[in-house]
CHARMM internal coordinates of N, CA and C (Angstrom, degrees):
IC EDIT
DIST 1 N 1 CA 1.4408
DIST 1 CA 1 C 1.5221
ANGL 1 N 1 CA 1 C 109.73
DIST 1 C 2 N 1.3023
ANGL 1 CA 1 C 2 N 116.48
DIHE 1 N 1 CA 1 C 2 N 135.44
DIST 2 N 2 CA 1.4568
ANGL 1 C 2 N 2 CA 121.62
DIHE 1 CA 1 C 2 N 2 CA 179.41
DIST 2 CA 2 C 1.5191
ANGL 2 N 2 CA 2 C 110.42
DIHE 1 C 2 N 2 CA 2 C -100.56
DIST 2 C 3 N 1.3153
ANGL 2 CA 2 C 3 N 115.87
DIHE 2 N 2 CA 2 C 3 N 126.25
DIST 3 N 3 CA 1.4556
ANGL 2 C 3 N 3 CA 122.21
DIHE 2 CA 2 C 3 N 3 CA 179.95
DIST 3 CA 3 C 1.5198
ANGL 3 N 3 CA 3 C 109.53
DIHE 2 C 3 N 3 CA 3 C -108.19
DIST 3 C 4 N 1.3221
ANGL 3 CA 3 C 4 N 116.08
DIHE 3 N 3 CA 3 C 4 N 145.92
DIST 4 N 4 CA 1.4500
ANGL 3 C 4 N 4 CA 120.71
DIHE 3 CA 3 C 4 N 4 CA 178.64
DIST 4 CA 4 C 1.5231
ANGL 4 N 4 CA 4 C 109.49
DIHE 3 C 4 N 4 CA 4 C -149.41
DIST 4 C 5 N 1.3291
ANGL 4 CA 4 C 5 N 115.25
DIHE 4 N 4 CA 4 C 5 N 160.46
DIST 5 N 5 CA 1.4584
ANGL 4 C 5 N 5 CA 121.68
DIHE 4 CA 4 C 5 N 5 CA 179.08
DIST 5 CA 5 C 1.5223
ANGL 5 N 5 CA 5 C 109.81
DIHE 4 C 5 N 5 CA 5 C -128.00
DIST 5 C 6 N 1.3056
ANGL 5 CA 5 C 6 N 115.29
DIHE 5 N 5 CA 5 C 6 N 141.08
DIST 6 N 6 CA 1.4549
ANGL 5 C 6 N 6 CA 122.08
DIHE 5 CA 5 C 6 N 6 CA 167.68
DIST 6 CA 6 C 1.5217
ANGL 6 N 6 CA 6 C 104.84
DIHE 5 C 6 N 6 CA 6 C -111.50
DIST 6 C 7 N 1.3238
ANGL 6 CA 6 C 7 N 116.14
DIHE 6 N 6 CA 6 C 7 N 121.77
DIST 7 N 7 CA 1.4569
ANGL 6 C 7 N 7 CA 120.55
DIHE 6 CA 6 C 7 N 7 CA -178.28
DIST 7 CA 7 C 1.5240
ANGL 7 N 7 CA 7 C 108.31
DIHE 6 C 7 N 7 CA 7 C -121.33
DIST 7 C 8 N 1.3206
ANGL 7 CA 7 C 8 N 115.60
DIHE 7 N 7 CA 7 C 8 N 122.60
DIST 8 N 8 CA 1.4689
ANGL 7 C 8 N 8 CA 121.56
DIHE 7 CA 7 C 8 N 8 CA 179.77
DIST 8 CA 8 C 1.5275
ANGL 8 N 8 CA 8 C 108.62
DIHE 7 C 8 N 8 CA 8 C -114.40
DIST 8 C 9 N 1.3265
ANGL 8 CA 8 C 9 N 116.61
DIHE 8 N 8 CA 8 C 9 N 124.06
DIST 9 N 9 CA 1.4616
ANGL 8 C 9 N 9 CA 122.69
DIHE 8 CA 8 C 9 N 9 CA 174.85
DIST 9 CA 9 C 1.5212
ANGL 9 N 9 CA 9 C 107.32
DIHE 8 C 9 N 9 CA 9 C -103.27
DIST 9 C 10 N 1.3248
ANGL 9 CA 9 C 10 N 116.59
DIHE 9 N 9 CA 9 C 10 N 126.47
DIST 10 N 10 CA 1.4706
ANGL 9 C 10 N 10 CA 120.08
DIHE 9 CA 9 C 10 N 10 CA -175.55
DIST 10 CA 10 C 1.5252
ANGL 10 N 10 CA 10 C 109.85
DIHE 9 C 10 N 10 CA 10 C -134.56
DIST 10 C 11 N 1.3269
ANGL 10 CA 10 C 11 N 115.33
DIHE 10 N 10 CA 10 C 11 N 127.01
DIST 11 N 11 CA 1.4620
ANGL 10 C 11 N 11 CA 121.83
DIHE 10 CA 10 C 11 N 11 CA 176.79
DIST 11 CA 11 C 1.5227
ANGL 11 N 11 CA 11 C 107.60
DIHE 10 C 11 N 11 CA 11 C -102.79
DIST 11 C 12 N 1.3234
ANGL 11 CA 11 C 12 N 116.71
DIHE 11 N 11 CA 11 C 12 N 136.09
DIST 12 N 12 CA 1.4618
ANGL 11 C 12 N 12 CA 121.73
DIHE 11 CA 11 C 12 N 12 CA -176.68
DIST 12 CA 12 C 1.5194
ANGL 12 N 12 CA 12 C 111.82
DIHE 11 C 12 N 12 CA 12 C -60.74
DIST 12 C 13 N 1.3092
ANGL 12 CA 12 C 13 N 113.62
DIHE 12 N 12 CA 12 C 13 N 139.70
DIST 13 N 13 CA 1.4483
ANGL 12 C 13 N 13 CA 122.33
DIHE 12 CA 12 C 13 N 13 CA 169.48
DIST 13 CA 13 C 1.5315
ANGL 13 N 13 CA 13 C 104.83
DIHE 12 C 13 N 13 CA 13 C -105.00
DIST 13 C 14 N 1.3148
ANGL 13 CA 13 C 14 N 117.49
DIHE 13 N 13 CA 13 C 14 N 108.05
DIST 14 N 14 CA 1.4670
ANGL 13 C 14 N 14 CA 121.26
DIHE 13 CA 13 C 14 N 14 CA -173.01
DIST 14 CA 14 C 1.5230
ANGL 14 N 14 CA 14 C 113.50
DIHE 13 C 14 N 14 CA 14 C -59.55
DIST 14 C 15 N 1.3205
ANGL 14 CA 14 C 15 N 117.60
DIHE 14 N 14 CA 14 C 15 N -19.46
DIST 15 N 15 CA 1.4652
ANGL 14 C 15 N 15 CA 120.63
DIHE 14 CA 14 C 15 N 15 CA 178.02
DIST 15 CA 15 C 1.5337
ANGL 15 N 15 CA 15 C 110.77
DIHE 14 C 15 N 15 CA 15 C -76.34
DIST 15 C 16 N 1.3327
ANGL 15 CA 15 C 16 N 118.40
DIHE 15 N 15 CA 15 C 16 N -25.41
DIST 16 N 16 CA 1.4596
ANGL 15 C 16 N 16 CA 121.81
DIHE 15 CA 15 C 16 N 16 CA -174.68
DIST 16 CA 16 C 1.5202
ANGL 16 N 16 CA 16 C 113.73
DIHE 15 C 16 N 16 CA 16 C -113.42
DIST 16 C 17 N 1.3113
ANGL 16 CA 16 C 17 N 118.20
DIHE 16 N 16 CA 16 C 17 N -26.79
DIST 17 N 17 CA 1.4620
ANGL 16 C 17 N 17 CA 121.33
DIHE 16 CA 16 C 17 N 17 CA -170.51
DIST 17 CA 17 C 1.5272
ANGL 17 N 17 CA 17 C 110.41
DIHE 16 C 17 N 17 CA 17 C -124.34
DIST 17 C 18 N 1.3244
ANGL 17 CA 17 C 18 N 115.84
DIHE 17 N 17 CA 17 C 18 N 117.78
DIST 18 N 18 CA 1.4589
ANGL 17 C 18 N 18 CA 121.15
DIHE 17 CA 17 C 18 N 18 CA -177.90
DIST 18 CA 18 C 1.5235
ANGL 18 N 18 CA 18 C 113.13
DIHE 17 C 18 N 18 CA 18 C -88.39
DIST 18 C 19 N 1.3274
ANGL 18 CA 18 C 19 N 116.78
DIHE 18 N 18 CA 18 C 19 N -29.05
DIST 19 N 19 CA 1.4652
ANGL 18 C 19 N 19 CA 121.07
DIHE 18 CA 18 C 19 N 19 CA -176.33
DIST 19 CA 19 C 1.5172
ANGL 19 N 19 CA 19 C 110.11
DIHE 18 C 19 N 19 CA 19 C -130.66
DIST 19 C 20 N 1.3194
ANGL 19 CA 19 C 20 N 115.40
DIHE 19 N 19 CA 19 C 20 N 166.16
DIST 20 N 20 CA 1.4651
ANGL 19 C 20 N 20 CA 120.49
DIHE 19 CA 19 C 20 N 20 CA 176.65
DIST 20 CA 20 C 1.5293
ANGL 20 N 20 CA 20 C 110.38
DIHE 19 C 20 N 20 CA 20 C -63.83
DIST 20 C 21 N 1.3304
ANGL 20 CA 20 C 21 N 116.95
DIHE 20 N 20 CA 20 C 21 N -31.12
DIST 21 N 21 CA 1.4708
ANGL 20 C 21 N 21 CA 120.70
DIHE 20 CA 20 C 21 N 21 CA 177.23
DIST 21 CA 21 C 1.5274
ANGL 21 N 21 CA 21 C 111.18
DIHE 20 C 21 N 21 CA 21 C -65.12
DIST 21 C 22 N 1.3345
ANGL 21 CA 21 C 22 N 117.04
DIHE 21 N 21 CA 21 C 22 N -35.87
DIST 22 N 22 CA 1.4659
ANGL 21 C 22 N 22 CA 120.71
DIHE 21 CA 21 C 22 N 22 CA 175.37
DIST 22 CA 22 C 1.5236
ANGL 22 N 22 CA 22 C 110.61
DIHE 21 C 22 N 22 CA 22 C -62.28
DIST 22 C 23 N 1.3227
ANGL 22 CA 22 C 23 N 116.20
DIHE 22 N 22 CA 22 C 23 N -40.12
DIST 23 N 23 CA 1.4647
ANGL 22 C 23 N 23 CA 121.19
DIHE 22 CA 22 C 23 N 23 CA 179.14
DIST 23 CA 23 C 1.5234
ANGL 23 N 23 CA 23 C 109.54
DIHE 22 C 23 N 23 CA 23 C -63.50
DIST 23 C 24 N 1.3218
ANGL 23 CA 23 C 24 N 116.96
DIHE 23 N 23 CA 23 C 24 N -44.00
DIST 24 N 24 CA 1.4663
ANGL 23 C 24 N 24 CA 121.66
DIHE 23 CA 23 C 24 N 24 CA 179.32
DIST 24 CA 24 C 1.5174
ANGL 24 N 24 CA 24 C 110.24
DIHE 23 C 24 N 24 CA 24 C -61.71
DIST 24 C 25 N 1.3208
ANGL 24 CA 24 C 25 N 117.28
DIHE 24 N 24 CA 24 C 25 N -45.76
DIST 25 N 25 CA 1.4720
ANGL 24 C 25 N 25 CA 120.80
DIHE 24 CA 24 C 25 N 25 CA -179.57
DIST 25 CA 25 C 1.5268
ANGL 25 N 25 CA 25 C 111.36
DIHE 24 C 25 N 25 CA 25 C -61.98
DIST 25 C 26 N 1.3198
ANGL 25 CA 25 C 26 N 117.24
DIHE 25 N 25 CA 25 C 26 N -41.59
DIST 26 N 26 CA 1.4633
ANGL 25 C 26 N 26 CA 120.16
DIHE 25 CA 25 C 26 N 26 CA 178.60
DIST 26 CA 26 C 1.5260
ANGL 26 N 26 CA 26 C 111.88
DIHE 25 C 26 N 26 CA 26 C -66.39
DIST 26 C 27 N 1.3027
ANGL 26 CA 26 C 27 N 117.13
DIHE 26 N 26 CA 26 C 27 N -36.06
DIST 27 N 27 CA 1.4659
ANGL 26 C 27 N 27 CA 120.50
DIHE 26 CA 26 C 27 N 27 CA 176.83
DIST 27 CA 27 C 1.5217
ANGL 27 N 27 CA 27 C 110.40
DIHE 26 C 27 N 27 CA 27 C -66.46
DIST 27 C 28 N 1.3423
ANGL 27 CA 27 C 28 N 116.92
DIHE 27 N 27 CA 27 C 28 N -41.62
DIST 28 N 28 CA 1.4702
ANGL 27 C 28 N 28 CA 120.37
DIHE 27 CA 27 C 28 N 28 CA 176.86
DIST 28 CA 28 C 1.5259
ANGL 28 N 28 CA 28 C 110.92
DIHE 27 C 28 N 28 CA 28 C -60.82
DIST 28 C 29 N 1.3256
ANGL 28 CA 28 C 29 N 116.41
DIHE 28 N 28 CA 28 C 29 N -43.08
DIST 29 N 29 CA 1.4676
ANGL 28 C 29 N 29 CA 120.89
DIHE 28 CA 28 C 29 N 29 CA 178.30
DIST 29 CA 29 C 1.5172
ANGL 29 N 29 CA 29 C 111.03
DIHE 28 C 29 N 29 CA 29 C -60.67
DIST 29 C 30 N 1.3339
ANGL 29 CA 29 C 30 N 116.16
DIHE 29 N 29 CA 29 C 30 N -41.05
DIST 30 N 30 CA 1.4633
ANGL 29 C 30 N 30 CA 119.87
DIHE 29 CA 29 C 30 N 30 CA -179.39
DIST 30 CA 30 C 1.5237
ANGL 30 N 30 CA 30 C 110.93
DIHE 29 C 30 N 30 CA 30 C -63.44
DIST 30 C 31 N 1.3134
ANGL 30 CA 30 C 31 N 117.77
DIHE 30 N 30 CA 30 C 31 N -41.86
DIST 31 N 31 CA 1.4676
ANGL 30 C 31 N 31 CA 121.30
DIHE 30 CA 30 C 31 N 31 CA 178.56
DIST 31 CA 31 C 1.5234
ANGL 31 N 31 CA 31 C 109.85
DIHE 30 C 31 N 31 CA 31 C -59.20
DIST 31 C 32 N 1.3254
ANGL 31 CA 31 C 32 N 116.59
DIHE 31 N 31 CA 31 C 32 N -44.12
DIST 32 N 32 CA 1.4660
ANGL 31 C 32 N 32 CA 120.68
DIHE 31 CA 31 C 32 N 32 CA -178.51
DIST 32 CA 32 C 1.5259
ANGL 32 N 32 CA 32 C 112.23
DIHE 31 C 32 N 32 CA 32 C -72.31
DIST 32 C 33 N 1.3366
ANGL 32 CA 32 C 33 N 117.26
DIHE 32 N 32 CA 32 C 33 N -45.84
DIST 33 N 33 CA 1.4637
ANGL 32 C 33 N 33 CA 120.93
DIHE 32 CA 32 C 33 N 33 CA -177.26
DIST 33 CA 33 C 1.5231
ANGL 33 N 33 CA 33 C 112.46
DIHE 32 C 33 N 33 CA 33 C -63.85
DIST 33 C 34 N 1.3074
ANGL 33 CA 33 C 34 N 116.65
DIHE 33 N 33 CA 33 C 34 N -36.35
DIST 34 N 34 CA 1.4726
ANGL 33 C 34 N 34 CA 120.20
DIHE 33 CA 33 C 34 N 34 CA -179.68
DIST 34 CA 34 C 1.5238
ANGL 34 N 34 CA 34 C 112.38
DIHE 33 C 34 N 34 CA 34 C -87.47
DIST 34 C 35 N 1.3213
ANGL 34 CA 34 C 35 N 115.72
DIHE 34 N 34 CA 34 C 35 N -4.17
DIST 35 N 35 CA 1.4724
ANGL 34 C 35 N 35 CA 123.39
DIHE 34 CA 34 C 35 N 35 CA 173.21
DIST 35 CA 35 C 1.5300
ANGL 35 N 35 CA 35 C 112.55
DIHE 34 C 35 N 35 CA 35 C 51.23
DIST 35 C 36 N 1.3247
ANGL 35 CA 35 C 36 N 115.61
DIHE 35 N 35 CA 35 C 36 N 48.48
DIST 36 N 36 CA 1.4641
ANGL 35 C 36 N 36 CA 120.56
DIHE 35 CA 35 C 36 N 36 CA 179.03
DIST 36 CA 36 C 1.5313
ANGL 36 N 36 CA 36 C 111.58
DIHE 35 C 36 N 36 CA 36 C -59.48
DIST 36 C 37 N 1.3057
ANGL 36 CA 36 C 37 N 116.71
DIHE 36 N 36 CA 36 C 37 N -28.91
DIST 37 N 37 CA 1.4617
ANGL 36 C 37 N 37 CA 122.07
DIHE 36 CA 36 C 37 N 37 CA -174.68
DIST 37 CA 37 C 1.5329
ANGL 37 N 37 CA 37 C 112.68
DIHE 36 C 37 N 37 CA 37 C -67.20
DIST 37 C 38 N 1.3327
ANGL 37 CA 37 C 38 N 118.02
DIHE 37 N 37 CA 37 C 38 N -35.54
DIST 38 N 38 CA 1.4686
ANGL 37 C 38 N 38 CA 120.61
DIHE 37 CA 37 C 38 N 38 CA -173.78
DIST 38 CA 38 C 1.5238
ANGL 38 N 38 CA 38 C 112.43
DIHE 37 C 38 N 38 CA 38 C -60.43
DIST 38 C 39 N 1.3207
ANGL 38 CA 38 C 39 N 117.65
DIHE 38 N 38 CA 38 C 39 N -41.41
DIST 39 N 39 CA 1.4574
ANGL 38 C 39 N 39 CA 120.28
DIHE 38 CA 38 C 39 N 39 CA -179.92
DIST 39 CA 39 C 1.5236
ANGL 39 N 39 CA 39 C 111.32
DIHE 38 C 39 N 39 CA 39 C -63.10
DIST 39 C 40 N 1.3256
ANGL 39 CA 39 C 40 N 116.19
DIHE 39 N 39 CA 39 C 40 N -38.98
DIST 40 N 40 CA 1.4637
ANGL 39 C 40 N 40 CA 119.66
DIHE 39 CA 39 C 40 N 40 CA 179.26
DIST 40 CA 40 C 1.5286
ANGL 40 N 40 CA 40 C 110.96
DIHE 39 C 40 N 40 CA 40 C -67.36
DIST 40 C 41 N 1.3348
ANGL 40 CA 40 C 41 N 116.79
DIHE 40 N 40 CA 40 C 41 N -41.49
DIST 41 N 41 CA 1.4705
ANGL 40 C 41 N 41 CA 120.23
DIHE 40 CA 40 C 41 N 41 CA 178.85
DIST 41 CA 41 C 1.5258
ANGL 41 N 41 CA 41 C 111.19
DIHE 40 C 41 N 41 CA 41 C -63.69
DIST 41 C 42 N 1.3270
ANGL 41 CA 41 C 42 N 116.55
DIHE 41 N 41 CA 41 C 42 N -38.90
DIST 42 N 42 CA 1.4671
ANGL 41 C 42 N 42 CA 120.99
DIHE 41 CA 41 C 42 N 42 CA 176.96
DIST 42 CA 42 C 1.5232
ANGL 42 N 42 CA 42 C 111.47
DIHE 41 C 42 N 42 CA 42 C -60.85
DIST 42 C 43 N 1.3187
ANGL 42 CA 42 C 43 N 116.27
DIHE 42 N 42 CA 42 C 43 N -29.80
DIST 43 N 43 CA 1.4634
ANGL 42 C 43 N 43 CA 121.35
DIHE 42 CA 42 C 43 N 43 CA -178.69
DIST 43 CA 43 C 1.5198
ANGL 43 N 43 CA 43 C 112.37
DIHE 42 C 43 N 43 CA 43 C -91.50
DIST 43 C 44 N 1.3502
ANGL 43 CA 43 C 44 N 117.19
DIHE 43 N 43 CA 43 C 44 N 7.08
DIST 44 N 44 CA 1.4528
ANGL 43 C 44 N 44 CA 120.76
DIHE 43 CA 43 C 44 N 44 CA 173.41
DIST 44 CA 44 C 1.5140
ANGL 44 N 44 CA 44 C 116.44
DIHE 43 C 44 N 44 CA 44 C 96.11
DIST 44 C 45 N 1.3275
ANGL 44 CA 44 C 45 N 117.51
DIHE 44 N 44 CA 44 C 45 N 7.66
DIST 45 N 45 CA 1.4628
ANGL 44 C 45 N 45 CA 120.24
DIHE 44 CA 44 C 45 N 45 CA 178.08
DIST 45 CA 45 C 1.5214
ANGL 45 N 45 CA 45 C 108.94
DIHE 44 C 45 N 45 CA 45 C -87.37
DIST 45 C 46 N 1.3347
ANGL 45 CA 45 C 46 N 116.14
DIHE 45 N 45 CA 45 C 46 N 120.00
DIST 46 N 46 CA 1.4561
ANGL 45 C 46 N 46 CA 120.65
DIHE 45 CA 45 C 46 N 46 CA -177.13
DIST 46 CA 46 C 1.5162
ANGL 46 N 46 CA 46 C 112.42
DIHE 45 C 46 N 46 CA 46 C -105.58
DIST 46 C 47 N 1.2964
ANGL 46 CA 46 C 47 N 117.54
DIHE 46 N 46 CA 46 C 47 N -30.55
DIST 47 N 47 CA 1.4630
ANGL 46 C 47 N 47 CA 121.89
DIHE 46 CA 46 C 47 N 47 CA -179.76
DIST 47 CA 47 C 1.5178
ANGL 47 N 47 CA 47 C 108.36
DIHE 46 C 47 N 47 CA 47 C -102.02
DIST 47 C 48 N 1.3339
ANGL 47 CA 47 C 48 N 114.81
DIHE 47 N 47 CA 47 C 48 N 97.45
DIST 48 N 48 CA 1.4595
ANGL 47 C 48 N 48 CA 120.94
DIHE 47 CA 47 C 48 N 48 CA -175.08
DIST 48 CA 48 C 1.5286
ANGL 48 N 48 CA 48 C 108.73
DIHE 47 C 48 N 48 CA 48 C -113.99
DIST 48 C 49 N 1.3146
ANGL 48 CA 48 C 49 N 115.51
DIHE 48 N 48 CA 48 C 49 N 123.35
DIST 49 N 49 CA 1.4578
ANGL 48 C 49 N 49 CA 121.68
DIHE 48 CA 48 C 49 N 49 CA 176.34
DIST 49 CA 49 C 1.5164
ANGL 49 N 49 CA 49 C 108.06
DIHE 48 C 49 N 49 CA 49 C -103.53
DIST 49 C 50 N 1.3384
ANGL 49 CA 49 C 50 N 116.14
DIHE 49 N 49 CA 49 C 50 N 128.03
DIST 50 N 50 CA 1.4657
ANGL 49 C 50 N 50 CA 121.88
DIHE 49 CA 49 C 50 N 50 CA 179.49
DIST 50 CA 50 C 1.5223
ANGL 50 N 50 CA 50 C 108.32
DIHE 49 C 50 N 50 CA 50 C -104.42
DIST 50 C 51 N 1.3308
ANGL 50 CA 50 C 51 N 115.56
DIHE 50 N 50 CA 50 C 51 N 127.75
DIST 51 N 51 CA 1.4598
ANGL 50 C 51 N 51 CA 120.89
DIHE 50 CA 50 C 51 N 51 CA -178.46
DIST 51 CA 51 C 1.5211
ANGL 51 N 51 CA 51 C 109.51
DIHE 50 C 51 N 51 CA 51 C -127.96
DIST 51 C 52 N 1.3245
ANGL 51 CA 51 C 52 N 115.47
DIHE 51 N 51 CA 51 C 52 N 142.34
DIST 52 N 52 CA 1.4580
ANGL 51 C 52 N 52 CA 121.83
DIHE 51 CA 51 C 52 N 52 CA 177.47
DIST 52 CA 52 C 1.5239
ANGL 52 N 52 CA 52 C 108.36
DIHE 51 C 52 N 52 CA 52 C -121.34
DIST 52 C 53 N 1.3282
ANGL 52 CA 52 C 53 N 115.65
DIHE 52 N 52 CA 52 C 53 N 132.37
DIST 53 N 53 CA 1.4628
ANGL 52 C 53 N 53 CA 122.53
DIHE 52 CA 52 C 53 N 53 CA 170.72
DIST 53 CA 53 C 1.5166
ANGL 53 N 53 CA 53 C 106.01
DIHE 52 C 53 N 53 CA 53 C -112.99
DIST 53 C 54 N 1.3255
ANGL 53 CA 53 C 54 N 116.40
DIHE 53 N 53 CA 53 C 54 N 114.33
DIST 54 N 54 CA 1.4595
ANGL 53 C 54 N 54 CA 121.61
DIHE 53 CA 53 C 54 N 54 CA -176.58
DIST 54 CA 54 C 1.5266
ANGL 54 N 54 CA 54 C 110.04
DIHE 53 C 54 N 54 CA 54 C -111.45
DIST 54 C 55 N 1.3291
ANGL 54 CA 54 C 55 N 115.37
DIHE 54 N 54 CA 54 C 55 N 138.46
DIST 55 N 55 CA 1.4568
ANGL 54 C 55 N 55 CA 122.00
DIHE 54 CA 54 C 55 N 55 CA -178.54
DIST 55 CA 55 C 1.5302
ANGL 55 N 55 CA 55 C 109.54
DIHE 54 C 55 N 55 CA 55 C -127.82
DIST 55 C 56 N 1.3274
ANGL 55 CA 55 C 56 N 115.33
DIHE 55 N 55 CA 55 C 56 N 132.52
DIST 56 N 56 CA 1.4657
ANGL 55 C 56 N 56 CA 121.37
DIHE 55 CA 55 C 56 N 56 CA 173.87
DIST 56 CA 56 C 1.5194
ANGL 56 N 56 CA 56 C 106.76
DIHE 55 C 56 N 56 CA 56 C -143.81
DIST 56 C 57 N 1.3059
ANGL 56 CA 56 C 57 N 115.37
DIHE 56 N 56 CA 56 C 57 N 107.82
DIST 57 N 57 CA 1.4615
ANGL 56 C 57 N 57 CA 119.77
DIHE 56 CA 56 C 57 N 57 CA -174.95
DIST 57 CA 57 C 1.5237
ANGL 57 N 57 CA 57 C 109.51
DIHE 56 C 57 N 57 CA 57 C 61.12
DIST 57 C 58 N 1.3300
ANGL 57 CA 57 C 58 N 116.79
DIHE 57 N 57 CA 57 C 58 N -125.74
DIST 58 N 58 CA 1.4632
ANGL 57 C 58 N 58 CA 121.16
DIHE 57 CA 57 C 58 N 58 CA 178.46
DIST 58 CA 58 C 1.5187
ANGL 58 N 58 CA 58 C 112.26
DIHE 57 C 58 N 58 CA 58 C -90.95
DIST 58 C 59 N 1.3112
ANGL 58 CA 58 C 59 N 116.67
DIHE 58 N 58 CA 58 C 59 N -1.13
DIST 59 N 59 CA 1.4670
ANGL 58 C 59 N 59 CA 120.98
DIHE 58 CA 58 C 59 N 59 CA -178.93
DIST 59 CA 59 C 1.5231
ANGL 59 N 59 CA 59 C 109.88
DIHE 58 C 59 N 59 CA 59 C -89.00
DIST 59 C 60 N 1.3148
ANGL 59 CA 59 C 60 N 115.45
DIHE 59 N 59 CA 59 C 60 N 137.52
DIST 60 N 60 CA 1.4507
ANGL 59 C 60 N 60 CA 122.40
DIHE 59 CA 59 C 60 N 60 CA 178.33
DIST 60 CA 60 C 1.5184
ANGL 60 N 60 CA 60 C 108.62
DIHE 59 C 60 N 60 CA 60 C -137.19
DIST 60 C 61 N 1.3189
ANGL 60 CA 60 C 61 N 115.83
DIHE 60 N 60 CA 60 C 61 N 138.90
DIST 61 N 61 CA 1.4575
ANGL 60 C 61 N 61 CA 119.55
DIHE 60 CA 60 C 61 N 61 CA 178.04
DIST 61 CA 61 C 1.5179
ANGL 61 N 61 CA 61 C 109.05
DIHE 60 C 61 N 61 CA 61 C -142.19
DIST 61 C 62 N 1.3121
ANGL 61 CA 61 C 62 N 116.64
DIHE 61 N 61 CA 61 C 62 N 141.98
DIST 62 N 62 CA 1.4612
ANGL 61 C 62 N 62 CA 123.23
DIHE 61 CA 61 C 62 N 62 CA 175.62
DIST 62 CA 62 C 1.5093
ANGL 62 N 62 CA 62 C 107.57
DIHE 61 C 62 N 62 CA 62 C -115.91
DIST 62 C 63 N 1.3343
ANGL 62 CA 62 C 63 N 115.57
DIHE 62 N 62 CA 62 C 63 N 139.24
DIST 63 N 63 CA 1.4539
ANGL 62 C 63 N 63 CA 120.00
DIHE 62 CA 62 C 63 N 63 CA 179.45
DIST 63 CA 63 C 1.5148
ANGL 63 N 63 CA 63 C 109.41
DIHE 62 C 63 N 63 CA 63 C -144.52
DIST 63 C 64 N 1.3218
ANGL 63 CA 63 C 64 N 116.57
DIHE 63 N 63 CA 63 C 64 N 136.65
DIST 64 N 64 CA 1.4572
ANGL 63 C 64 N 64 CA 122.11
DIHE 63 CA 63 C 64 N 64 CA 171.83
DIST 64 CA 64 C 1.5162
ANGL 64 N 64 CA 64 C 106.11
DIHE 63 C 64 N 64 CA 64 C -86.67
DIST 64 C 65 N 1.3332
ANGL 64 CA 64 C 65 N 115.39
DIHE 64 N 64 CA 64 C 65 N 125.76
DIST 65 N 65 CA 1.4702
ANGL 64 C 65 N 65 CA 119.54
DIHE 64 CA 64 C 65 N 65 CA -175.37
DIST 65 CA 65 C 1.5102
ANGL 65 N 65 CA 65 C 112.04
DIHE 64 C 65 N 65 CA 65 C -115.73
END
COOR INIT
IC SEED 1 N 1 CA 1 C
IC BUILD
């Protein structure tokens, strides 16, 4: 079995994101919109874990999405 990770690091844009949760949601959208997963699947990776690291000021949160 081939395992792979997609890791997205996202820093808050204060004009668009009010909370750390907004940053996480935007990072999740970016992973889906840019379809990072398709290239990995084409290369034989079936178990793909998507992770988001979100930063807003001094706050940081990691979430598996």
